[in-house]
C-alpha positions in Angstrom: 139.9 58.7 38.5 142.0 58.5 41.0 139.6 58.4 43.7 137.5 55.2 43.7 135.6 53.1 46.3 136.1 49.3 46.5 133.3 47.9 48.1 134.4 44.6 50.1 132.5 42.1 52.5 131.8 44.4 55.6 132.8 47.8 54.3 133.4 50.1 51.8 137.2 51.5 51.1 138.1 54.4 49.7 141.4 54.8 47.6 143.3 57.6 46.5 146.6 57.9 44.7 148.5 60.9 44.7 151.9 60.8 42.4 153.9 64.1 42.7 155.5 65.3 39.6 156.8 68.1 41.2 160.6 68.6 41.8 159.7 69.0 45.7 158.1 67.5 48.6 154.1 68.6 48.7 151.8 68.3 51.5 148.6 67.6 51.1 145.3 67.7 53.2 142.4 64.9 52.2 139.0 65.7 53.7 136.1 62.6 53.8 132.9 63.6 55.3 131.0 60.6 55.8 127.5 61.9 56.2 127.9 64.6 58.9 131.2 63.5 60.0 134.4 65.0 58.8 138.0 63.1 58.8 140.9 65.2 58.1 144.5 63.5 57.3 147.2 65.5 56.1 150.5 63.4 54.1 154.0 64.7 52.6 154.7 63.1 49.2 158.5 63.3 48.3 159.5 64.8 44.7 158.9 61.5 42.2 157.3 59.3 44.4 153.7 58.2 45.3 151.3 58.0 48.0 147.8 55.9 48.5 145.6 57.2 51.0 143.2 54.8 52.2 140.1 55.5 54.4 137.8 52.7 55.8 134.3 53.0 56.1 131.6 50.6 57.7 127.4 50.2 57.2 127.0 51.2 60.6 128.7 54.7 60.2 126.1 55.6 57.2 123.2 57.4 58.0 122.1 58.8 54.3 125.2 57.0 52.6 126.6 60.4 51.3 130.5 60.6 51.1 132.1 63.7 50.0 135.8 63.4 49.2 138.2 66.4 48.3 142.0 66.8 48.5 143.9 70.0 48.8 147.5 71.0 47.9 149.6 73.4 50.1 149.3 76.9 48.9 145.9 76.3 46.5 142.8 77.0 48.2 140.7 75.2 46.0 140.7 71.5 46.2 142.9 69.7 43.3 140.3 66.7 43.4 136.5 66.5 44.6 134.5 63.4 44.5 130.5 62.4 45.9 129.5 58.9 46.7 126.1 57.4 47.5 126.5 54.6 49.5 123.6 52.0 50.2 124.0 51.3 54.0 122.6 47.7 53.0 125.7 45.8 53.0 125.2 45.4 56.7 124.8 42.0 56.9 
């Protein structure tokens, strides 16, 4: 998978790798929902280049621990990649 969660000492790190294999620059929209809070980011990836998206998630942000990820490519209404993760708020020390 191109999207995954890394568990660090006091946080989780959502990492998503984008590789643009098209012959033109493409804008991507990335939406991360942590429980009910939505974070939206956009990036443009040049032809033949890659981009690594990072989103930090801290234990104090979690209520239920449900994290929904979706990425969209410009001009496409459906997500090109999506995933749901369930984190345990017990990471807090």
